[in-house]
C-alpha positions in Angstrom: 71.0 52.0 97.4 69.3 55.4 96.9 71.2 57.8 94.7 71.3 61.1 96.6 73.0 62.9 93.8 75.8 65.5 94.1 76.2 69.2 94.1 78.9 71.9 94.1 78.4 75.2 95.9 81.2 77.8 96.4 83.6 75.3 94.9 82.8 72.7 97.6 81.7 69.3 96.4 78.8 67.7 98.3 77.8 64.0 98.0 74.1 65.0 97.9 71.8 67.2 95.9 70.5 70.7 96.5 66.8 71.2 97.3 66.3 73.1 94.1 64.0 72.4 91.2 66.6 70.7 88.9 67.5 68.3 91.7 63.8 67.5 92.3 63.3 66.6 88.6 66.4 64.4 88.6 65.5 62.6 91.8 61.9 62.1 90.8 62.8 60.6 87.5 60.0 62.4 85.6 60.7 62.4 81.8 59.1 63.3 78.6 55.8 65.2 78.7 55.6 65.2 82.5 59.0 66.8 82.6 58.0 69.4 80.1 54.8 70.2 82.1 56.8 70.5 85.3 59.2 73.1 83.8 56.4 74.9 82.0 54.5 75.3 85.3 57.7 76.6 87.0 58.2 79.1 84.2 54.6 80.4 84.3 54.6 80.7 88.1 57.9 82.5 88.1 56.5 85.0 85.6 53.5 85.5 87.9 55.9 86.3 90.7 57.7 88.8 88.5 54.3 90.4 87.7 53.2 90.4 91.3 56.4 92.2 92.3 55.9 94.8 89.6 52.3 95.4 90.9 53.6 95.5 94.5 56.2 98.1 93.7 53.7 100.1 91.7 50.9 100.1 94.3 53.3 100.3 97.2 51.2 98.0 99.3 50.7 94.2 99.5 49.8 91.2 101.7 52.4 88.7 102.7 52.0 85.5 104.7 51.2 83.4 106.5 54.5 82.5 108.0 54.1 79.6 110.5 57.2 77.6 110.3 60.9 77.0 111.2 63.1 79.9 112.1 65.6 79.1 109.3 62.9 79.5 106.7 61.9 82.8 108.3 65.5 84.1 108.3 66.3 83.0 104.8 63.1 83.1 102.8 60.8 85.6 104.5 62.7 88.3 106.4 65.1 89.3 103.6 62.1 89.8 101.2 60.2 91.8 103.7 63.2 94.0 104.2 63.6 94.3 100.5 59.9 95.4 100.1 60.2 97.9 103.0 63.4 99.3 101.5 61.3 99.9 98.3 58.7 101.9 100.3 56.1 99.1 100.3 53.5 99.0 103.0 53.3 95.3 104.0 50.3 93.6 105.6 52.0 90.7 107.2 50.7 87.5 108.9 53.3 85.8 110.9 54.6 84.6 114.2 54.8 87.0 117.2 58.1 85.3 118.1 59.7 87.0 115.1 58.5 90.6 115.7 61.9 91.8 117.1 63.4 91.0 113.7 60.9 93.1 111.8 62.7 96.4 112.2 64.8 98.7 110.1 68.1 100.2 111.3 66.3 103.0 113.1 64.2 100.5 115.1 61.0 101.2 113.1 58.7 98.4 112.1 59.1 97.2 108.5 55.5 96.0 108.4 52.5 98.4 108.2 50.1 95.9 109.8 51.0 92.7 111.7 48.5 90.0 112.0 50.0 88.1 114.9 50.1 84.4 115.2 50.7 83.3 118.8 53.6 81.2 119.9 52.6 77.5 119.5 56.0 75.8 119.6 55.3 74.2 122.9 52.3 72.4 121.3 53.6 71.4 117.8 57.0 71.3 116.1 57.6 73.6 113.2 58.2 72.1 109.7 59.4 74.3 106.9 56.5 76.6 106.4 54.1 73.7 106.4 53.5 73.4 110.1 50.1 72.0 111.0 49.1 74.7 113.5 46.6 74.5 116.4 42.9 75.2 115.5 42.8 78.7 116.9 45.9 79.7 114.9 44.4 78.2 111.8 41.3 80.4 112.3 43.5 83.6 112.3 45.3 82.4 109.2 42.1 81.9 107.3 40.8 85.4 108.3 44.0 86.8 106.9 43.8 84.8 103.6 40.2 85.8 103.1 41.0 89.5 103.6 44.1 89.3 101.3 42.2 87.5 98.5 39.3 90.0 98.7 41.6 93.1 98.7 42.5 93.1 95.0 46.1 93.9 96.2 49.2 91.8 95.5 49.1 88.8 97.8 52.3 86.8 98.4 50.6 83.6 99.6 53.5 81.6 101.1 50.9 79.3 102.6 50.6 77.8 99.1 53.1 75.0 99.5 53.8 74.6 95.7 54.5 78.3 95.3 56.6 78.5 98.5 58.8 75.5 97.8 59.2 75.5 94.1 59.0 79.2 93.3 59.4 81.6 96.2 62.6 80.3 97.8 64.4 80.2 94.4 62.9 83.3 92.9 64.2 85.4 95.9 67.7 84.7 94.8 67.2 86.9 91.7 68.1 90.0 93.7 64.8 90.3 95.6 66.3 90.4 99.1 67.8 93.0 101.4 69.1 92.8 105.0 69.0 95.6 107.6 71.9 95.7 110.1 69.9 94.9 113.2 73.0 95.3 115.5 72.4 99.1 114.9 69.2 98.6 116.9 70.2 96.0 119.5 73.9 96.4 120.2 74.4 98.1 123.6 78.0 97.2 124.2 81.0 95.4 122.5 81.8 92.5 124.7 84.3 89.6 124.8 81.4 87.2 124.8 79.8 84.4 122.9 76.3 83.0 122.5 75.5 79.3 122.7 72.3 77.7 121.5 72.1 74.3 123.2 69.7 72.6 120.9 67.1 70.1 122.1 64.7 70.3 119.2 64.1 67.3 116.9 65.9 63.9 116.8 68.9 63.3 119.0 70.9 62.6 115.8 70.2 63.8 112.3 72.2 64.3 109.1 71.4 68.1 109.2 72.1 68.8 112.8 74.6 66.0 113.7 74.8 64.1 116.9 74.3 65.2 120.5 76.8 67.4 122.3 77.5 67.6 126.0 76.5 71.3 126.2 77.2 71.7 130.0 80.8 70.5 129.3 81.2 72.7 126.2 79.9 75.8 128.1 82.5 75.2 130.9 85.2 74.5 128.3 84.7 77.8 126.4 84.4 80.0 129.6 88.1 80.7 129.9 88.1 82.3 126.5 85.3 84.8 127.1 84.2 87.3 129.8 80.6 86.1 129.3 78.9 83.1 127.8 75.2 83.6 127.0 72.9 80.7 126.7 70.1 81.5 124.4 67.1 80.0 122.5 63.4 79.3 122.7 62.5 77.6 126.0 60.8 74.7 124.0 63.8 74.1 121.8 66.9 74.3 124.1 68.2 72.0 126.8 67.6 72.8 130.4 71.1 73.6 131.7 72.4 74.6 135.1 75.7 76.2 135.7 77.2 78.0 138.7 80.0 79.6 136.7 79.7 83.3 137.1 80.6 83.9 133.5 77.5 82.0 132.3 74.4 84.1 131.7 71.1 82.3 131.0 69.1 84.4 128.4 66.6 81.7 127.2 63.4 83.5 126.3 60.5 83.6 124.0 61.4 87.3 123.4 63.8 87.3 120.5 64.9 90.8 121.3 66.8 89.3 124.3 68.7 87.0 121.9 69.3 89.7 119.4 70.9 92.0 122.0 73.2 89.2 123.2 74.2 88.2 119.7 74.8 91.9 118.7 77.0 92.4 121.7 79.0 89.2 121.2 81.9 88.2 119.1 80.8 84.7 118.3 77.7 82.4 118.0 78.2 78.7 118.7 75.5 76.5 117.3 74.7 73.3 115.5 73.6 73.5 111.9 70.2 75.3 112.1 68.6 78.6 111.1 70.7 80.3 113.7 73.5 80.4 111.1 71.6 83.2 109.3 71.4 85.4 112.4 75.0 86.6 112.1 74.2 88.2 108.7 71.8 90.5 110.4 74.0 91.3 113.4 77.5 91.0 111.9 78.5 88.2 114.2 80.6 85.2 113.2 79.3 81.6 113.6 81.1 78.6 115.0 79.1 75.7 113.6 79.6 72.6 115.6 78.8 69.2 114.1 79.2 65.8 115.6 79.2 62.9 113.2 81.7 64.0 110.6 85.0 65.7 110.1 84.5 68.0 107.1 81.9 70.4 105.7 80.6 67.9 103.2 79.4 65.7 106.1 76.9 68.3 107.3 73.5 67.5 105.9 71.9 70.2 103.7 74.8 72.6 104.2 74.9 73.0 100.5 71.5 74.6 100.7 72.7 76.9 103.5 75.6 78.1 101.4 73.3 78.6 98.4 70.8 80.7 100.4 73.5 82.6 102.3 74.7 84.1 99.0 71.7 86.5 99.1 73.3 88.3 102.1 76.3 90.7 102.3 78.7 88.3 103.9 78.8 90.1 107.2 79.2 86.8 109.1 81.8 84.1 108.5 81.1 80.5 109.4 83.8 78.5 111.1 83.6 74.8 111.8 84.4 72.4 114.6 83.8 68.6 114.6 84.9 67.8 118.2 85.2 69.5 121.5 88.9 69.8 121.0 88.4 71.5 117.7 85.9 74.0 119.3 88.7 75.2 121.6 91.2 75.2 118.8 88.9 77.2 116.6 88.1 79.8 119.3 91.8 80.2 120.0 92.3 80.8 116.3 89.4 83.3 116.0 90.7 85.2 119.1 94.1 85.6 117.5 92.6 86.9 114.2 89.7 89.1 115.5 90.8 91.3 118.3 88.2 93.0 120.5 87.7 96.5 119.2 
Protein backbone atom coordinates (compact mmCIF):
# COMPACT_ATOMS: atom_id res chain seq x y z
CA UNK A 1 0.00 0.00 0.00
CA UNK A 2 1.34 3.48 -0.90
CA UNK A 3 2.65 5.49 2.05
CA UNK A 4 0.95 8.88 1.78
CA UNK A 5 2.88 10.28 4.74
CA UNK A 6 1.48 12.55 7.43
CA UNK A 7 1.48 16.25 8.27
CA UNK A 8 0.46 18.65 11.03
CA UNK A 9 -0.88 22.14 10.27
CA UNK A 10 -2.40 24.44 12.89
CA UNK A 11 -2.15 21.58 15.39
CA UNK A 12 -4.35 19.39 13.15
CA UNK A 13 -2.93 15.98 12.24
CA UNK A 14 -3.49 14.87 8.64
CA UNK A 15 -2.93 11.30 7.38
CA UNK A 16 -1.27 12.61 4.22
CA UNK A 17 1.65 14.85 3.29
CA UNK A 18 1.83 18.48 2.31
CA UNK A 19 2.65 19.47 -1.26
CA UNK A 20 5.92 21.03 -0.11
CA UNK A 21 9.50 20.28 -1.05
CA UNK A 22 10.30 18.20 2.02
CA UNK A 23 7.33 15.93 1.38
CA UNK A 24 8.32 15.62 -2.27
CA UNK A 25 11.81 14.44 -1.30
CA UNK A 26 10.45 11.94 1.21
CA UNK A 27 7.85 10.57 -1.24
CA UNK A 28 10.27 10.31 -4.15
CA UNK A 29 12.81 8.39 -2.12
CA UNK A 30 15.79 10.26 -3.54
CA UNK A 31 18.89 9.89 -1.40
CA UNK A 32 22.59 10.63 -1.34
CA UNK A 33 23.98 12.82 -4.11
CA UNK A 34 20.60 13.18 -5.84
CA UNK A 35 19.09 14.50 -2.61
CA UNK A 36 21.96 16.96 -2.18
CA UNK A 37 21.53 18.18 -5.77
CA UNK A 38 17.80 18.66 -5.24
CA UNK A 39 18.25 20.84 -2.16
CA UNK A 40 21.14 22.75 -3.71
CA UNK A 41 18.95 23.61 -6.70
CA UNK A 42 16.15 24.71 -4.36
CA UNK A 43 18.59 26.93 -2.46
CA UNK A 44 20.01 28.54 -5.59
CA UNK A 45 16.61 29.23 -7.15
CA UNK A 46 15.31 30.64 -3.86
CA UNK A 47 18.27 33.02 -3.77
CA UNK A 48 17.49 34.02 -7.36
CA UNK A 49 13.92 34.82 -6.31
CA UNK A 50 15.27 36.98 -3.47
CA UNK A 51 17.54 38.79 -5.93
CA UNK A 52 14.71 39.22 -8.43
CA UNK A 53 12.54 40.75 -5.72
CA UNK A 54 15.33 43.18 -4.76
CA UNK A 55 15.68 44.20 -8.40
CA UNK A 56 11.91 44.55 -8.74
CA UNK A 57 11.60 46.80 -5.71
CA UNK A 58 14.58 48.88 -6.85
CA UNK A 59 13.44 49.34 -10.47
CA UNK A 60 9.76 49.59 -9.49
CA UNK A 61 8.71 47.69 -12.61
CA UNK A 62 8.52 44.02 -13.60
CA UNK A 63 6.86 41.40 -15.76
CA UNK A 64 4.72 38.70 -14.15
CA UNK A 65 2.98 35.74 -15.77
CA UNK A 66 1.61 33.93 -17.55
CA UNK A 67 -1.20 32.81 -15.29
CA UNK A 68 -3.42 30.31 -17.11
CA UNK A 69 -4.68 27.95 -14.45
CA UNK A 70 -7.05 27.08 -11.63
CA UNK A 71 -8.73 29.78 -9.61
CA UNK A 72 -7.31 28.52 -6.31
CA UNK A 73 -3.80 28.92 -7.65
CA UNK A 74 -4.61 32.46 -8.74
CA UNK A 75 -6.16 33.40 -5.39
CA UNK A 76 -3.40 31.82 -3.28
CA UNK A 77 -0.20 32.12 -5.33
CA UNK A 78 -0.61 35.02 -7.76
CA UNK A 79 -3.07 37.64 -6.52
CA UNK A 80 -1.47 38.09 -3.05
CA UNK A 81 1.94 38.67 -4.66
CA UNK A 82 0.59 41.11 -7.23
CA UNK A 83 -1.09 43.03 -4.41
CA UNK A 84 2.17 42.98 -2.46
CA UNK A 85 4.13 44.38 -5.41
CA UNK A 86 1.50 47.05 -6.06
CA UNK A 87 1.58 48.03 -2.38
CA UNK A 88 5.34 48.55 -2.83
CA UNK A 89 4.75 50.89 -5.78
CA UNK A 90 5.79 48.44 -8.49
CA UNK A 91 4.41 48.83 -12.01
CA UNK A 92 3.42 45.31 -13.09
CA UNK A 93 3.19 44.09 -16.67
CA UNK A 94 0.88 41.16 -16.16
CA UNK A 95 -0.18 38.32 -18.43
CA UNK A 96 -3.20 36.47 -17.15
CA UNK A 97 -6.80 35.53 -17.61
CA UNK A 98 -9.46 38.13 -18.37
CA UNK A 99 -11.73 36.25 -15.95
CA UNK A 100 -9.67 37.48 -13.02
CA UNK A 101 -9.59 41.17 -13.93
CA UNK A 102 -12.20 42.14 -11.28
CA UNK A 103 -9.80 40.89 -8.58
CA UNK A 104 -6.92 43.06 -9.79
CA UNK A 105 -7.94 46.16 -7.86
CA UNK A 106 -6.83 48.08 -4.80
CA UNK A 107 -9.27 49.30 -2.15
CA UNK A 108 -10.04 52.43 -4.19
CA UNK A 109 -11.03 50.40 -7.25
CA UNK A 110 -7.84 51.20 -9.17
CA UNK A 111 -6.07 48.55 -11.20
CA UNK A 112 -3.02 47.04 -9.51
CA UNK A 113 -1.40 46.20 -12.84
CA UNK A 114 0.13 48.81 -15.15
CA UNK A 115 -0.36 46.71 -18.28
CA UNK A 116 -2.64 43.70 -18.63
CA UNK A 117 -1.91 41.22 -21.42
CA UNK A 118 -5.27 39.52 -21.48
CA UNK A 119 -5.78 35.81 -22.05
CA UNK A 120 -9.33 35.06 -23.15
CA UNK A 121 -11.69 32.75 -21.30
CA UNK A 122 -11.01 29.20 -22.53
CA UNK A 123 -12.58 27.18 -19.69
CA UNK A 124 -15.37 25.96 -21.94
CA UNK A 125 -12.70 24.31 -24.14
CA UNK A 126 -10.13 22.92 -21.69
CA UNK A 127 -10.11 22.24 -17.95
CA UNK A 128 -7.61 24.21 -15.85
CA UNK A 129 -4.80 22.34 -14.11
CA UNK A 130 -2.69 24.14 -11.50
CA UNK A 131 -0.85 26.69 -13.61
CA UNK A 132 0.08 24.04 -16.17
CA UNK A 133 -3.06 24.18 -18.30
CA UNK A 134 -2.52 23.20 -21.93
CA UNK A 135 -4.20 26.21 -23.53
CA UNK A 136 -5.73 26.55 -27.02
CA UNK A 137 -3.31 27.49 -29.78
CA UNK A 138 -4.42 31.13 -30.10
CA UNK A 139 -3.90 31.63 -26.36
CA UNK A 140 -0.46 30.00 -26.56
CA UNK A 141 0.50 32.54 -29.24
CA UNK A 142 -0.34 35.42 -26.91
CA UNK A 143 1.61 33.82 -24.06
CA UNK A 144 4.68 33.43 -26.28
CA UNK A 145 4.49 37.08 -27.33
CA UNK A 146 4.44 38.11 -23.67
CA UNK A 147 7.36 35.84 -22.75
CA UNK A 148 9.48 37.10 -25.62
CA UNK A 149 8.84 40.71 -24.68
CA UNK A 150 9.56 40.05 -21.01
CA UNK A 151 12.80 38.20 -21.73
CA UNK A 152 13.99 40.97 -24.06
CA UNK A 153 13.14 43.77 -21.64
CA UNK A 154 16.06 43.32 -19.21
CA UNK A 155 13.52 43.90 -16.45
CA UNK A 156 12.74 41.43 -13.65
CA UNK A 157 10.55 38.65 -15.07
CA UNK A 158 8.53 36.48 -12.71
CA UNK A 159 8.03 33.58 -15.11
CA UNK A 160 5.41 31.43 -13.43
CA UNK A 161 5.08 29.53 -16.71
CA UNK A 162 8.30 27.80 -15.65
CA UNK A 163 6.79 24.74 -14.01
CA UNK A 164 9.83 23.99 -11.84
CA UNK A 165 10.02 27.53 -10.51
CA UNK A 166 6.27 27.81 -9.96
CA UNK A 167 5.80 24.54 -8.09
CA UNK A 168 9.02 24.13 -6.14
CA UNK A 169 9.99 27.75 -5.49
CA UNK A 170 7.29 30.37 -6.04
CA UNK A 171 4.41 28.88 -4.01
CA UNK A 172 6.68 28.27 -1.03
CA UNK A 173 8.80 31.42 -1.32
CA UNK A 174 5.70 33.65 -1.17
CA UNK A 175 5.10 32.51 2.39
CA UNK A 176 8.23 34.44 3.46
CA UNK A 177 6.17 37.62 3.94
CA UNK A 178 5.90 38.37 0.22
CA UNK A 179 2.11 38.70 0.08
CA UNK A 180 -0.58 41.26 0.78
CA UNK A 181 -4.35 41.29 0.39
CA UNK A 182 -6.50 44.30 -0.36
CA UNK A 183 -10.01 44.36 1.13
CA UNK A 184 -12.05 44.04 -2.05
CA UNK A 185 -15.32 44.40 -0.18
CA UNK A 186 -14.46 48.12 0.02
CA UNK A 187 -14.89 48.14 -3.76
CA UNK A 188 -17.74 45.70 -4.27
CA UNK A 189 -19.98 45.87 -1.21
CA UNK A 190 -23.20 47.74 -2.03
CA UNK A 191 -25.28 46.54 0.90
CA UNK A 192 -25.11 44.39 4.03
CA UNK A 193 -27.56 41.56 3.50
CA UNK A 194 -28.82 38.52 5.32
CA UNK A 195 -27.74 36.41 2.37
CA UNK A 196 -25.43 33.58 1.39
CA UNK A 197 -23.65 32.57 -1.81
CA UNK A 198 -23.62 28.96 -3.01
CA UNK A 199 -21.23 27.56 -5.63
CA UNK A 200 -22.88 24.36 -6.98
CA UNK A 201 -19.77 22.72 -8.35
CA UNK A 202 -19.86 20.61 -11.52
CA UNK A 203 -16.16 20.82 -12.46
CA UNK A 204 -14.03 17.67 -12.40
CA UNK A 205 -14.83 14.16 -11.23
CA UNK A 206 -18.11 13.44 -9.46
CA UNK A 207 -16.14 12.27 -6.45
CA UNK A 208 -12.58 13.14 -5.44
CA UNK A 209 -10.54 13.21 -2.26
CA UNK A 210 -10.10 16.98 -2.54
CA UNK A 211 -13.69 17.94 -3.32
CA UNK A 212 -15.65 15.07 -1.81
CA UNK A 213 -18.75 13.44 -3.26
CA UNK A 214 -21.73 14.89 -5.10
CA UNK A 215 -24.30 17.02 -3.31
CA UNK A 216 -27.95 17.48 -4.20
CA UNK A 217 -27.59 21.23 -4.68
CA UNK A 218 -31.25 21.97 -5.52
CA UNK A 219 -32.17 20.31 -2.23
CA UNK A 220 -29.46 22.20 -0.29
CA UNK A 221 -30.54 25.52 -1.79
CA UNK A 222 -34.15 24.95 -0.74
CA UNK A 223 -33.04 23.77 2.70
CA UNK A 224 -31.02 26.91 3.47
CA UNK A 225 -33.58 29.41 2.13
CA UNK A 226 -35.50 29.74 5.43
CA UNK A 227 -32.34 31.06 7.11
CA UNK A 228 -31.57 33.85 4.63
CA UNK A 229 -33.39 36.64 2.80
CA UNK A 230 -31.49 35.82 -0.39
CA UNK A 231 -29.54 32.82 -1.63
CA UNK A 232 -27.22 33.66 -4.52
CA UNK A 233 -26.10 30.94 -6.89
CA UNK A 234 -22.70 31.88 -8.34
CA UNK A 235 -19.84 30.46 -10.38
CA UNK A 236 -18.45 30.20 -13.89
CA UNK A 237 -21.05 28.84 -16.35
CA UNK A 238 -18.73 26.02 -17.43
CA UNK A 239 -18.05 24.90 -13.85
CA UNK A 240 -21.41 25.00 -12.05
CA UNK A 241 -24.51 22.87 -12.26
CA UNK A 242 -27.50 24.08 -14.24
CA UNK A 243 -30.09 24.55 -11.49
CA UNK A 244 -33.66 25.75 -11.65
CA UNK A 245 -35.61 27.11 -8.71
CA UNK A 246 -38.88 28.98 -8.41
CA UNK A 247 -38.13 30.07 -4.85
CA UNK A 248 -38.24 33.90 -4.82
CA UNK A 249 -35.31 34.00 -2.42
CA UNK A 250 -33.01 32.29 -4.93
CA UNK A 251 -31.08 34.65 -7.21
CA UNK A 252 -29.06 33.19 -10.07
CA UNK A 253 -25.84 35.14 -10.55
CA UNK A 254 -23.81 32.65 -12.61
CA UNK A 255 -21.52 34.68 -14.84
CA UNK A 256 -18.14 34.86 -16.53
CA UNK A 257 -17.86 38.34 -15.00
CA UNK A 258 -16.33 37.83 -11.56
CA UNK A 259 -17.37 41.31 -10.46
CA UNK A 260 -20.89 39.87 -10.19
CA UNK A 261 -19.69 37.16 -7.83
CA UNK A 262 -17.52 39.57 -5.83
CA UNK A 263 -20.45 41.89 -5.24
CA UNK A 264 -22.71 39.06 -4.06
CA UNK A 265 -20.01 37.65 -1.78
CA UNK A 266 -19.14 41.10 -0.38
CA UNK A 267 -22.81 41.72 0.45
CA UNK A 268 -23.34 38.30 2.00
CA UNK A 269 -22.76 36.75 5.39
CA UNK A 270 -21.65 33.32 4.23
CA UNK A 271 -20.14 31.41 1.30
CA UNK A 272 -21.21 27.76 0.93
CA UNK A 273 -18.85 25.69 -1.18
CA UNK A 274 -17.07 22.40 -1.52
CA UNK A 275 -13.31 22.41 -0.98
CA UNK A 276 -11.93 24.54 -3.82
CA UNK A 277 -10.17 27.83 -4.49
CA UNK A 278 -13.35 29.60 -3.45
CA UNK A 279 -12.27 29.17 0.19
CA UNK A 280 -9.71 31.95 -0.37
CA UNK A 281 -12.27 34.48 -1.64
CA UNK A 282 -13.53 35.22 1.85
CA UNK A 283 -10.11 36.57 2.82
CA UNK A 284 -10.48 39.31 0.22
CA UNK A 285 -14.08 40.15 1.12
CA UNK A 286 -14.27 39.37 4.85
CA UNK A 287 -16.89 36.66 4.31
CA UNK A 288 -16.97 33.40 6.28
CA UNK A 289 -16.96 30.03 4.53
CA UNK A 290 -19.09 26.96 5.14
CA UNK A 291 -17.06 24.18 3.56
CA UNK A 292 -19.29 21.21 2.76
CA UNK A 293 -17.69 17.82 2.25
CA UNK A 294 -19.41 14.53 1.51
CA UNK A 295 -17.35 11.42 2.16
CA UNK A 296 -16.01 12.00 5.64
CA UNK A 297 -16.87 13.35 9.05
CA UNK A 298 -13.82 15.38 10.10
CA UNK A 299 -11.38 17.95 8.73
CA UNK A 300 -8.66 15.34 8.23
CA UNK A 301 -10.85 13.53 5.68
CA UNK A 302 -10.75 16.49 3.27
CA UNK A 303 -8.06 15.89 0.67
CA UNK A 304 -5.30 18.54 0.51
CA UNK A 305 -6.93 20.64 3.20
CA UNK A 306 -3.57 20.67 4.97
CA UNK A 307 -2.26 22.67 2.01
CA UNK A 308 -5.22 25.04 2.14
CA UNK A 309 -4.49 25.74 5.80
CA UNK A 310 -0.81 26.20 5.05
CA UNK A 311 -1.38 28.76 2.31
CA UNK A 312 -4.21 30.47 4.19
CA UNK A 313 -1.65 31.57 6.80
CA UNK A 314 -0.43 34.29 4.41
CA UNK A 315 -3.76 36.13 4.82
CA UNK A 316 -5.05 38.26 7.69
CA UNK A 317 -7.62 35.77 8.92
CA UNK A 318 -10.64 37.85 7.84
CA UNK A 319 -12.57 34.71 6.93
CA UNK A 320 -13.36 31.79 9.22
CA UNK A 321 -13.94 28.35 7.72
CA UNK A 322 -16.78 26.27 9.18
CA UNK A 323 -17.39 22.65 8.21
CA UNK A 324 -20.39 20.45 7.45
CA UNK A 325 -20.34 16.81 6.37
CA UNK A 326 -24.05 16.21 5.79
CA UNK A 327 -27.14 18.21 4.87
CA UNK A 328 -28.29 18.09 8.49
CA UNK A 329 -24.92 19.50 9.59
CA UNK A 330 -25.25 22.31 7.02
CA UNK A 331 -28.44 23.46 8.69
CA UNK A 332 -27.03 22.99 12.18
CA UNK A 333 -23.94 25.00 11.28
CA UNK A 334 -25.95 27.84 9.70
CA UNK A 335 -28.10 27.99 12.82
CA UNK A 336 -24.96 28.16 14.96
CA UNK A 337 -23.38 30.86 12.77
CA UNK A 338 -26.60 32.91 12.85
CA UNK A 339 -26.63 32.82 16.61
CA UNK A 340 -22.99 33.96 16.83
CA UNK A 341 -22.80 36.53 14.05
CA UNK A 342 -25.75 38.87 14.12
CA UNK A 343 -26.49 41.03 11.10
CA UNK A 344 -24.98 44.49 11.63
